[in-house]
Structures are given as C-alpha cells and as structure tokens.
N, C-alpha and C positions, 0 to 999 in steps of 0.2 A: 070050324073047319076051313073057312074062307081065308081068315085073316093069319090064320100060323102056317098058310103051305106057300107063304113068298119067298122064294130064296134068290138073291139077285144073283147071274153068271153073265160072263160074256157069251156072244157068240160072233163067230166070224159072216160078215154079211156081203163079200166084198164079190163073190160071182155071184147071187142075189143082186146086186147092184149094177152087175155087168161094168166095174169101175177095177182100174188097176192103180188107182191114186196110191193109196200106201205103199204098194210095191214100189212103184216110180220114186216115190221119196226116199225110200228105203235101199233104192240102187243109186241114187245119185249120192246119198250118206257114205254109201259104200266106197264107191270109185273115188270120191272128192280124196284128193293128194293134200298131204300137211299145206301150210300156208295157202290153200284156196277156200275160196268164201262165195256160199250161195244165198241167195235171196228167193223163199219158196212162199208162193200166194197160196193157201189153203183154203178150200171152199166149199158149200154146200148150205143147203137151208138151217136155218136154227132149230135145232133138235133132231137135225138126221142122225148123230152118232161121232161128230165131229172132235168133240172132246174126246170121248172115248177111245177114239183111235190116236189122238194125239197123246194120250196118256201113256197108250198101248206102245206109242213112237219114244216117247220120254225111256220108259223102262228098258225097252230092244236095244238103243243107243248109249246106256249109260257108260258100256266098257269103252267103247271110242270116244264120247266127246263128254265136257262136261256140259250136262243139260240143264239148264235155267228156265222152268215153267212158270210162267206169269200168266195169271188171269188177269185181264186187263181192265175188265171192267170192277176188280176190286181194289186198284192199286191207282187208277185215274178214272176222271169223268169221261164215260165212254160215251154220253152223249155231245162231249166238245172236247175232243181229243183233237192236239197237234203233233206234228212229227217232233217239235221241239221237248214235249212231253215225253217221248216215246225215248228219245234221247238220255233225259235225265233218269228214267227208271232204268236205262243199260247201266249206267253210270254207277246209280246205288245199287242194284243187283248184283253187279259183277263185284263190286268193293265188298260188299255185305256175304256173297259166297266164298270170296277167297279167304277172307277173314275167317269165316267159320271152317275153312279146311287149315287155319293156322299158317295162309301165306300172306307175305307180307308184299305188297306193291312196292314201287320204286318211290322212294320218299321224295325223290326231285319231282316225280311227274305229281304226286299228290300235293306236294306242295305249290307249285306252279297253279296246278287246278284250283286250290284252296284260296291261292292267291289273287288269281282271275276273279272267281267267283265272288269274294268278299266284296273285292273292288266294284264290280259292275252292280252286284244289289246291294252293296252298302250294309251289308251285315257283318256282326261282329259274336263271336264265342258268346258273350251275353244276352246279344238280344234271339240268337237260335238256342240256346238253353232254355230261355224262358217261355219258348213259345213251342215247343217241340209238340206235337200231338200223339195220343197212344198209336193211333196208325201208324205216323211214322217210326215209332220204338222197335215195329215189328223187325226193321232192318238195323237194329241197333242193341240186337241181343247179346248177352254176354258169353256166348261159347267160345270166343278168342282169348287167348292168352294175351293179346295186342292189344292195347288202348284205342280207344275208338276215335279215329280220327276228325277234326274238325269237319273235314270234307263229307264223311257219311252225315253226322249233323245238320249240316246245312243242305244236304240234297234232299233227307227227311221231311225237312220242314219245308221247301219248297212244292215238292209231290205233294205234299199233304195239302197245301194253301191251293194248288190246281187243282185236286180232285175235289176238295170240301167248295170250290166255287167262291174263293174269296176274291175280294173287289180286284185285289192286286195284281189275278192271274194275268191279265191283259197287259200288265207293265210288266210281269216275270218275262211272258213270253217275248214280247217287243223287245227286251234287252238282248235276249238271246237269237233272237231273229238277224237283229242287226249285226251280231258278230257271231253268225251260223258258221263261220270259216274257223273261227278260233275254236267251238265248241266242239265241232267234229273233228278237228287235227289232236284235240288233248284226249277226247275219248276215245280215238283212236290209238293213242300211243299208251292208255289204260288199256285197251284191248290187247294190245300186241304185248304189253309187259305180262299183261294176267295170262294169256295163252303158251307163254316164254315161261313163267313159272308153275302152270298147269304139268306143261312136258316135262320139267325138271323133277316136280313130285311124283309124274305116271308118265313113261315115256310112252306108253301105249295111247296116250290121249291124242286127237286129232285136233281139238279145239275147243272151242265154244260153241255150242250150240243152243240158240235164244227162242224160246217159243212164246210167243204173243197170243194166247187163246182169245176166244172171246171179243177179240176186235170186230168181229164181224157182227155185234151189237149195236155198233155204232151207225147211226141213220144213215138214210142214203147220200143226202147233199154233206154229211161229214166224210162218208169214205169216198165221194167222189173228189173233194180236195185232197185226202189224204194219197189216194191212189194215183190220183192223174196230175194235180197242182205241184205235188210233193214227191212224185214215183223215185226220182232221181235221189232225194234225200234219205229215202227208207232203204236204198242199197249200197250206200256208201259205208256202211259199219263193218268193221274190218272182224266181222264174227259172220258163221252161219245163222241164218235168221228166219223162222216159218212167221207167215203175218196170214191170220185168218183174216178173210175177207167177205163182205156180204155177196152171196151173189149176184145179187141184182145189181152190181158193180161189170160185172161181165156182161150185160146187157146193155153198157152204156154206148153211144154211137162215136165216143173219145177212142175206143180200144183199148181195151187195157194190156193186148199183145204188143202195143207199142210199146210199152214201158217195162213189162216184165215178162220172164220163161212162163211160158204156156202154163198156168194154175192149177193144181191136182185138185180133180173136184169129186167131194162127196155126192151123189144124187139118191134119188129116193132108192127104196128096194123095189125092181121091177115087178109091179105086183100086174102087169098089161103085156100083153101081144100086141106089138104097135103094128098097126097099119096106117098109112097114111091118109087113106082116101073113105075112112070109115069115122063117122061121128064118136060113137061111143066102142070102147075097144074090148076086144075080148080080154078075158080072165088069164093070168099066167100062172099056173099051179105052181111052178116051181119057185116062184118069188112068193106067193101066198104059204106055199110049206116053210118058205125059209124063215119067215116071222112066226109061223105056229111053232117052231123051234126054238125060236129066242125067246118064245114065252113058256116055252115048256124048260128052257135053261132057267128061266129066274120065278116059275112058281109052277106047282102041282096044278096042271091043266085040267088032268082026268079029278081031280077032287073038286075043283075051283066050278068049274063048268057044268051046266046041266046036259050039254050035248057040245059035239065038235061043230056043229052048225052053227051055234053059239061063237065062238071063238071066230070063225069064219067071220062071220056077220062084222065083228069089231075088226078084224085085220084087213076086211075089204073098205072098208069106211076110213080107215086109215091113210091109205092111198100110199103105203108104204113108208112112213114118215114116223122114225121111232118112238120120236118124243110124244106124237097124239095117239100112238098106240098104247102107249102105258098110261097117260093122263085120261083116256077111255078106261082100260081095264081098271083103276084105280077108282073113277067113278062108279064104273058097274059093281065094283065090290061093295062100295059105301053104300051103293044105293041096296043093292040084294043082302045087305047085312042090317040095315036101316028097315027095309021091309018082312025081314024074319025068314029071307029064304035062304035055305041050306047050302044051294049054290046058286052061280047066277043063271038065271033065267032069260030069255029072249029079251022080256019086256024092260028086264035090270039092262041089258043092252045096247037095247032100243034109246032108253034113256039117256044113255050114258053117250050115245053118238048124236043125240039132239041137242044136247050141253054142248058139244063142240060146234053144230052148225048154229048155235045162239052165238056164242061167242063171235063167228065169224060175221054175223048179221049185224050183230053191234060194232066191229070193226072195220068193214069193209064200206068206203066213200061209197055212193048211190053212182056216181059217175065210173065207177071201176067196172060195174058189173058188163057193161057193153065190150070191153077190155077182154075180160075172161072168158065172154062169149065167144069174142073171136077167136081167140086161143083154144077153146074147146073146138073149133069148126077148123082151125088152120094148125094145130098141133106144135103153137110157136108163140113166145110171149113177144110182145112189140119193143123194139130196141127205142122206148123212150120214156120218159120220167115215170108215167103211169106204168107199163110194161114193168119196170125196175121195181116199184111198188107194190106191186102184186106179188112180184116175187118175194120180194122182203116179209111182207106180212103173211108169207106161205098160202095164198088163196090160189095161188098157182106153183106147182110144182115143176121140177126138172127131173128128168129120165134119160137113161143111156142105153147105149145098143150099137146097133150096126148105126145107127143114125142117132142125135141130140135130139130132144123133142119135149114139149112142155102139156099141160094136161092140166085141168082146173083140180083143187081137191075135192075128193068124194063128197063131203060134208056140204060144200059152195055149191055143187050142183041140185042141191035140193032144195035152197032158197029159192023163194018165188021171184025175187027179183031177178036170179039171173036165169029163169024158166023163161021170164019174161024177154030179157036180151036177147037169148037164144031165137025165140019165136020173132023178135024183130026184125033178125037178119036175114028170116027164110030159110030157105032151102037152098043148099049149095050149089 
C-alpha cells in the first residue's frame, strides 16, 4: 500500500511562502526589450524548491528566449568555482546549443577565438583529441550537420580539467585572468552573433537566457569571492543570466545590494504566525495546509498515513523546508514498511523526525548553538560568518511576510545543545 501510492506532482507554493519571487522574474523577462540584458540573483535555502521553480521558468519562457539550463555542480567543480569557469561554460554551451539547432556561428569569430585559445594554452588539435574526457563529449554530440569546431573540443577539454581538479586548473585560470578583457570581449562577440542568428531563425526570440542552477551549493567562502570580488565580471555577459546564490551571501556585511539588483528570494513555506515579541511562534494553518496539499499531490496521504495528525507532525517538523519534508516522508515510509505496518504510524513519523535531528547534531559545530539560540530569541540571523554558516547548513531558516525574519529549524530546537544555549541566554 505505502510503496505503490506515491505519485509526483507540482504544487504552487508562492502564496504560502508569502513571496512573489517567480512573478517578479517573469515580469522582468516579459518587460525586457530586445538587446537588453539582465543579471538576476535567485536564492533560497538548499532544498527549498528553487530548481523546481527554475525548471518551470525554463519551460514558460522557451517561447520568448532560447534557454540554456546548466546544473552547475554537474559541469564544474562547485567547491572551487571561479568566474572564468562560468565564462568558459557559457562559450561551450552556447556554441553547442546553436550547433544542435543547425546554426553556424560566425567563422571569423570562432577562428579568432580558436587561435587565441590555442596560443595561450599551447594546445593543438592532436593534444586536444587525445585527452577529451567522456564528460567533455556531452557537448560534442553529432546532432548537427556541421563538423565539430576545434574550439568546441578545446572548451570541452578545459572545462573537464577544471571540474576534475587537474593540477593545471590554476594554470588555466591564471592564463585567462591575465587576459580577461580579451576573454570577455570574444565571448560577448560570440553571444551577439548567437543572438542575431537565433532571431533570424526565430523572429519572436528575444535572445539567450542562461540559468546557472545549483551554484548556490558552493561554500560560503567561494560565494563571497564570486558575488562580491567578481560581481562586475558576472554582470558583463551580453545575455540574460540567472545565477543561483547561497542565501547566506545575503547576510554578508559587504552588502550584496551594492553589487546587484535586489535578489529574488524563495523563503520557507510560512508555517508560523510571526510575532516578534514571542519566543515560540504560533502555527499558521494556511502554511501547514499548503504543505499537506503538496504531499497530497505527490502521494495518497489518506492511504499512506494512519491519521492526518501524523501527517501534520512531519509537516511541522520540516519548518516549511520542502526537501526536508520529503526526506522525512521517505524515511517514515521505509521505517513503516520495515516494521510491517500497513500505514505510517505516529512512531514511524517520530523516528523519521529524529533521524533529521541526528543529522543536524552531527553537522552543527558546537560554537554555532549560541548564535542559533540568539536567532531563536531575536528572529534574526547575525550578519557575520557564523550567521552565514547557520543559514547555509539550514539550521536557521528564512521566512517572509510583512517582515523578513529567521527562525531555527524545528528539529534543531529539539537538540540538547540548543536547549542549553537558550537557557544560558536567560529570559529576554
């Protein structure tokens, strides 16, 4: 009964999140004129549903843009990513996508790019052919009637070396950074030519829309380098680009608004009634029911769970975090099956909730509990390194409404170390 009743489906949670992030992005794309480009930061906690929303964005805007969707952690080293890596990926995938469409980019631009790259990297057709990895071959497919240019092969090799952590990764990056102005100018020529050719093939096409999903999985120190030290470079591509950014970066005292337009934020589903002068918050029935309806779209909850109370137990424990909700549901299902239960009982749900709590206990540094306890009292994450880390590891969550506020994850509040930290603070 349990294993056969799960049926995935999409649920709209914008109202329950009290967020208009996706509406705002769509409005921006709709109002954007030809030859205009935007850089859009898209953020939220890992697992909050950003990828689902971005996939929907991709589908909805195919009619007006040529969308290139990249799962950044699949195509580069997400733990050590540089802005030059992203530029190489843009060149690699734009060339590939147009070749798939049967569009030839300007041969003069390609030749200039090839000659410059070959010169600075000291690569030849022979050295490239002998070392292209299977990962690099993804963008060398034979879907196009045109021969694969040397540039495509070279880019495939370089991006594979960067992703693989090859010892010459730093050498490649140093070379590109020293002549970044040339790299930027040449890639932008390629983007301009791509846009012109796309419009000729599709007159209704406004241009390229590049989506870098999962870039928010990079560690905070990498995000700080990308989105603060190299913010200007990320905005100099002649295409509309969506970058996912860790929500922790928004809490940097350096101020991300000094470098970019206001980020679009996907907060937690708001399961609380926010009152700033209360420690523990009242529950928000609309938010809870929105998550219950999400589960009902994905599984037959009336057949899987012993009662609605059991469903609500897990929903409350998620804190409005969609991935954690689904992880606990999966754990509860497996536990119930293993125990021979026909439905998920209260003790099965309690076991699943405890497993998430134990995961947090293993991951949260002892020094973080004081900061988490302060967030519990103040409803605000600190704008410092520890505050950023608590947001990055989701021990503290972001909510929206009439005000922006933070609150610890419900399972974290069950940890003894957190309770001791709260008691150490004393009464407010």
